[in-house]
C-alpha positions as a Markdown table, in Angstrom:
| # | Residue | x | y | z |
|---|---|---|---|---|
| 1 | Met | 95.4 | 44.8 | 147.8 |
| 2 | Ala | 94.3 | 48.1 | 149.0 |
| 3 | Val | 97.5 | 49.7 | 147.7 |
| 4 | Leu | 96.9 | 48.1 | 144.4 |
| 5 | Ala | 93.4 | 49.4 | 144.3 |
| 6 | Ser | 94.5 | 53.0 | 145.0 |
| 7 | Asp | 97.2 | 52.8 | 142.3 |
| 8 | Arg | 94.7 | 51.9 | 139.7 |
| 9 | Ser | 92.5 | 54.6 | 140.8 |
| 10 | Arg | 95.3 | 57.2 | 140.5 |
| 11 | Arg | 96.2 | 56.0 | 136.9 |
| 12 | Ala | 92.5 | 56.3 | 136.0 |
| 13 | His | 92.3 | 59.7 | 137.4 |
| 14 | Arg | 95.4 | 60.6 | 135.4 |
| 15 | Arg | 94.0 | 59.2 | 132.2 |
| 16 | Leu | 90.7 | 61.1 | 132.8 |
| 17 | Ala | 92.6 | 64.4 | 133.5 |
| 18 | Leu | 94.8 | 63.9 | 130.3 |
| 19 | Ala | 91.7 | 63.0 | 128.1 |
| 20 | Leu | 90.0 | 66.3 | 129.6 |
| 21 | Ala | 92.9 | 68.5 | 128.8 |
| 22 | Val | 93.2 | 67.2 | 125.3 |
| 23 | Ser | 89.4 | 67.5 | 124.6 |
| 24 | Leu | 89.5 | 71.1 | 126.0 |
| 25 | Gly | 92.6 | 72.0 | 124.0 |
| 26 | Leu | 94.7 | 72.6 | 127.0 |
| 27 | Val | 97.6 | 70.6 | 125.5 |
| 28 | Ala | 99.5 | 73.1 | 123.5 |
| 29 | Ala | 100.5 | 71.9 | 120.1 |
| 30 | Pro | 103.4 | 73.6 | 118.5 |
| 31 | Thr | 102.1 | 76.9 | 116.9 |
| 32 | Trp | 103.6 | 79.3 | 114.4 |
| 33 | Ala | 102.6 | 82.9 | 114.9 |
| 34 | Arg | 103.4 | 85.1 | 111.8 |
| 35 | Ser | 104.4 | 88.8 | 111.9 |
| 36 | Glu | 105.0 | 91.2 | 109.0 |
| 37 | Lys | 106.5 | 94.5 | 108.3 |
| 38 | Thr | 106.5 | 96.2 | 104.9 |
| 39 | Leu | 109.3 | 98.8 | 104.3 |
| 40 | Ala | 110.2 | 100.8 | 101.2 |
| 41 | Tyr | 114.0 | 99.5 | 100.8 |
| 42 | Pro | 115.4 | 97.8 | 97.7 |
| 43 | Arg | 115.4 | 94.1 | 98.1 |
| 44 | Asp | 119.0 | 93.7 | 97.0 |
| 45 | Gln | 120.1 | 96.0 | 99.9 |
| 46 | Ala | 117.6 | 94.7 | 102.5 |
| 47 | Trp | 118.4 | 91.0 | 102.2 |
| 48 | Pro | 122.1 | 91.1 | 103.3 |
| 49 | Ala | 121.2 | 93.6 | 106.1 |
| 50 | Ala | 118.5 | 91.3 | 107.3 |
| 51 | Val | 120.9 | 88.3 | 107.4 |
| 52 | Arg | 123.5 | 90.2 | 109.2 |
| 53 | Phe | 120.8 | 91.4 | 111.7 |
| 54 | Leu | 119.9 | 87.8 | 112.5 |
| 55 | Ala | 123.5 | 86.6 | 112.9 |
| 56 | Val | 125.1 | 89.5 | 114.4 |
| 57 | Asp | 122.4 | 91.5 | 116.3 |
| 58 | Glu | 120.0 | 88.7 | 117.4 |
| 59 | His | 122.6 | 86.0 | 117.9 |
| 60 | Val | 120.6 | 83.3 | 116.2 |
| 61 | Lys | 122.0 | 80.2 | 114.5 |
| 62 | Ile | 121.3 | 80.3 | 110.9 |
| 63 | Thr | 120.5 | 76.9 | 109.7 |
| 64 | Glu | 119.6 | 77.6 | 106.0 |
| 65 | Lys | 119.3 | 80.5 | 103.7 |
| 66 | Asp | 118.4 | 81.1 | 100.1 |
| 67 | Ala | 119.0 | 84.6 | 98.7 |
| 68 | Asp | 117.1 | 83.9 | 95.5 |
| 69 | Ala | 114.0 | 82.5 | 97.2 |
| 70 | Gly | 114.5 | 85.1 | 99.9 |
| 71 | Tyr | 114.3 | 83.1 | 103.2 |
| 72 | Val | 116.4 | 82.3 | 106.1 |
| 73 | Met | 115.8 | 79.4 | 108.6 |
| 74 | Phe | 117.3 | 79.8 | 112.2 |
| 75 | Glu | 117.4 | 78.6 | 115.6 |
| 76 | Leu | 116.7 | 81.0 | 118.5 |
| 77 | Arg | 117.8 | 80.0 | 122.1 |
| 78 | Asp | 115.5 | 81.6 | 124.6 |
| 79 | Asp | 115.1 | 80.6 | 128.3 |
| 80 | Gly | 117.5 | 77.8 | 127.7 |
| 81 | Lys | 115.2 | 76.2 | 125.1 |
| 82 | Leu | 115.7 | 76.1 | 121.3 |
| 83 | Phe | 113.1 | 77.5 | 119.0 |
| 84 | Arg | 112.9 | 77.3 | 115.2 |
| 85 | Gly | 112.2 | 80.4 | 113.2 |
| 86 | Ser | 112.2 | 81.8 | 109.7 |
| 87 | Leu | 112.5 | 85.2 | 107.9 |
| 88 | Glu | 111.1 | 85.8 | 104.4 |
| 89 | Val | 112.0 | 88.7 | 102.5 |
| 90 | Val | 109.5 | 89.4 | 99.7 |
| 91 | Met | 109.5 | 92.0 | 97.1 |
| 92 | Val | 106.0 | 93.6 | 96.9 |
| 93 | Arg | 104.4 | 96.6 | 95.1 |
| 94 | Arg | 102.3 | 99.1 | 97.0 |
| 95 | Asp | 100.8 | 102.3 | 95.5 |
| 96 | Gly | 103.1 | 101.7 | 92.6 |
| 97 | Gln | 106.4 | 101.6 | 94.5 |
| 98 | Ser | 108.6 | 98.5 | 95.1 |
| 99 | Gln | 108.8 | 97.7 | 98.7 |
| 100 | Val | 110.1 | 94.8 | 100.8 |
| 101 | Arg | 107.9 | 92.7 | 103.1 |
| 102 | Phe | 109.6 | 90.8 | 106.0 |
| 103 | Val | 107.7 | 88.0 | 107.3 |
| 104 | Leu | 109.1 | 86.4 | 110.6 |
| 105 | Gln | 107.9 | 83.3 | 112.2 |
| 106 | Ile | 109.1 | 81.8 | 115.4 |
| 107 | Ala | 107.6 | 78.5 | 116.6 |
| 108 | Asp | 106.1 | 78.4 | 120.1 |
| 109 | Arg | 106.9 | 81.9 | 121.0 |
| 110 | Pro | 104.5 | 84.9 | 121.6 |
| 111 | Ser | 103.8 | 87.3 | 118.5 |
| 112 | Trp | 105.0 | 90.2 | 120.6 |
| 113 | Leu | 108.6 | 88.8 | 120.4 |
| 114 | Glu | 108.4 | 88.7 | 116.6 |
| 115 | Ile | 106.9 | 92.2 | 116.4 |
| 116 | Ala | 109.9 | 93.5 | 118.8 |
| 117 | Met | 112.4 | 91.7 | 116.5 |
| 118 | Leu | 110.9 | 93.3 | 113.4 |
| 119 | Arg | 111.2 | 96.7 | 115.0 |
| 120 | Arg | 114.8 | 96.1 | 115.8 |
| 121 | Leu | 115.3 | 95.1 | 112.2 |
| 122 | Glu | 113.6 | 98.3 | 111.1 |
| 123 | Gly | 116.1 | 100.1 | 113.2 |
| 124 | Lys | 119.1 | 98.3 | 111.7 |
| 125 | Leu | 118.0 | 99.1 | 108.2 |
| 126 | Arg | 117.6 | 102.7 | 109.0 |
| 127 | Ala | 121.0 | 102.9 | 110.6 |
| 128 | Glu | 122.6 | 101.2 | 107.7 |
| 129 | Leu | 120.5 | 102.2 | 104.6 |
| 130 | Gly | 118.9 | 105.5 | 105.9 |
| 131 | Ala | 115.3 | 106.3 | 106.0 |
| 132 | Pro | 112.9 | 104.3 | 103.6 |
| 133 | Ala | 112.0 | 105.8 | 100.3 |
| 134 | Pro | 109.1 | 108.2 | 100.6 |
| 135 | Pro | 105.8 | 107.3 | 99.0 |
| 136 | Pro | 105.3 | 108.5 | 95.5 |
| 137 | Ser | 103.9 | 112.0 | 95.1 |
| 138 | Glu | 100.4 | 112.1 | 94.1 |
| 139 | Pro | 99.8 | 113.1 | 90.3 |
| 140 | Pro | 98.4 | 116.8 | 90.0 |
| 141 | Arg | 94.7 | 117.0 | 90.3 |
| 142 | Lys | 92.6 | 118.1 | 87.6 |
| 143 | Ala | 90.4 | 121.1 | 88.0 |
| 144 | Glu | 87.4 | 120.4 | 90.1 |
| 145 | Pro | 84.0 | 121.0 | 88.5 |
| 146 | Gly | 81.8 | 124.0 | 89.5 |
| 147 | Lys | 78.6 | 123.8 | 91.6 |
| 148 | Asp | 76.6 | 123.0 | 88.4 |
| 149 | Gly | 79.0 | 120.2 | 87.4 |
| 150 | Lys | 79.8 | 122.0 | 84.0 |
| 151 | Gly | 83.3 | 122.9 | 84.7 |
| 152 | Gly | 83.5 | 126.2 | 86.7 |
| 153 | Gly | 86.8 | 126.9 | 88.4 |
| 154 | Pro | 89.0 | 130.1 | 88.2 |
| 155 | Gly | 87.9 | 132.6 | 85.6 |
| 156 | Lys | 84.3 | 131.3 | 85.1 |
| 157 | Asp | 81.3 | 132.6 | 86.9 |
| 158 | Thr | 78.9 | 129.8 | 87.0 |
| 159 | Asp | 76.0 | 131.9 | 88.6 |
| 160 | Lys | 75.8 | 133.9 | 85.3 |
| 161 | Gly | 75.6 | 130.8 | 82.9 |
| 162 | Gly | 79.3 | 130.3 | 82.6 |
| 163 | Ala | 80.1 | 133.7 | 81.2 |
| 164 | Asp | 83.8 | 134.8 | 81.4 |
| 165 | Thr | 84.4 | 137.3 | 84.0 |
| 166 | Gly | 87.6 | 139.4 | 84.5 |
| 167 | Lys | 90.3 | 138.6 | 86.8 |
| 168 | Asp | 88.8 | 140.4 | 89.7 |
| 169 | Gly | 85.3 | 138.7 | 89.1 |
| 170 | Ala | 83.6 | 141.6 | 87.3 |
| 171 | Asp | 81.4 | 141.1 | 84.3 |
| 172 | Pro | 82.8 | 143.2 | 81.4 |
| 173 | Gly | 79.3 | 143.8 | 80.2 |
| 174 | Lys | 78.7 | 146.0 | 77.1 |
| 175 | Asp | 81.4 | 148.2 | 76.0 |
| 176 | Gly | 83.7 | 147.2 | 79.0 |
| 177 | Ala | 81.3 | 149.3 | 81.3 |
| 178 | Glu | 80.8 | 148.0 | 84.8 |
| 179 | Ser | 77.5 | 147.5 | 86.0 |
| 180 | Gly | 75.6 | 147.1 | 89.4 |
| 181 | Lys | 75.6 | 149.5 | 92.5 |
| 182 | Asp | 79.0 | 148.2 | 93.8 |
| 183 | Gly | 80.7 | 148.6 | 90.4 |
| 184 | Gly | 80.1 | 145.0 | 89.2 |
| 185 | Arg | 82.6 | 143.5 | 91.7 |
| 186 | Arg | 81.8 | 140.5 | 93.7 |
| 187 | Asp | 82.4 | 140.6 | 97.4 |
| 188 | Asp | 84.1 | 137.3 | 98.3 |
| 189 | Gly | 85.9 | 138.7 | 101.4 |
| 190 | Pro | 89.5 | 140.0 | 101.7 |
| 191 | Pro | 92.0 | 138.9 | 99.1 |
| 192 | Val | 93.9 | 135.6 | 100.0 |
| 193 | Ser | 97.5 | 135.2 | 99.2 |
| 194 | Pro | 98.4 | 131.8 | 97.4 |
| 195 | Asn | 101.2 | 131.4 | 99.8 |
| 196 | Pro | 100.5 | 130.9 | 103.5 |
């Protein structure tokens, strides 16, 4: 009878430990991390390169793929275990430029594994397709207003009510005569070349 009582006691302790672990969240449920990388490649070129990367470089088993929908389902074998994953290839617009966002998810694996895989994918794309397209150049900027907010800019002397000045900053004055003790020239320092 003593054996029977201690057996019941062990079972009770196990149930209590399991209940405590579940209530504290120590029993891990399957989790899906999600890592993303956006690159400036055309989707029609990035899609086949991404599928080749998974099959050839990463040696995963592709279980399903749909080029039109832009996803690949795969199985990754790591540490003798099988993990399910997916890669989405989504067209996005950023700063007026078409780009491709790669969204990688691998169940029950840490996010650093996904991030490392995305870095290797970027390396494969660079090797096969070259560098991503540069961001679009900024449109030319408009002339900045002067200190008084009324325009200003080159050729305008805002300190004298916006009167035009010559190229060298001198006020032509009456009859083109220069005025002032320094010949009417402003001393803004040495001339600066527009080219560095």
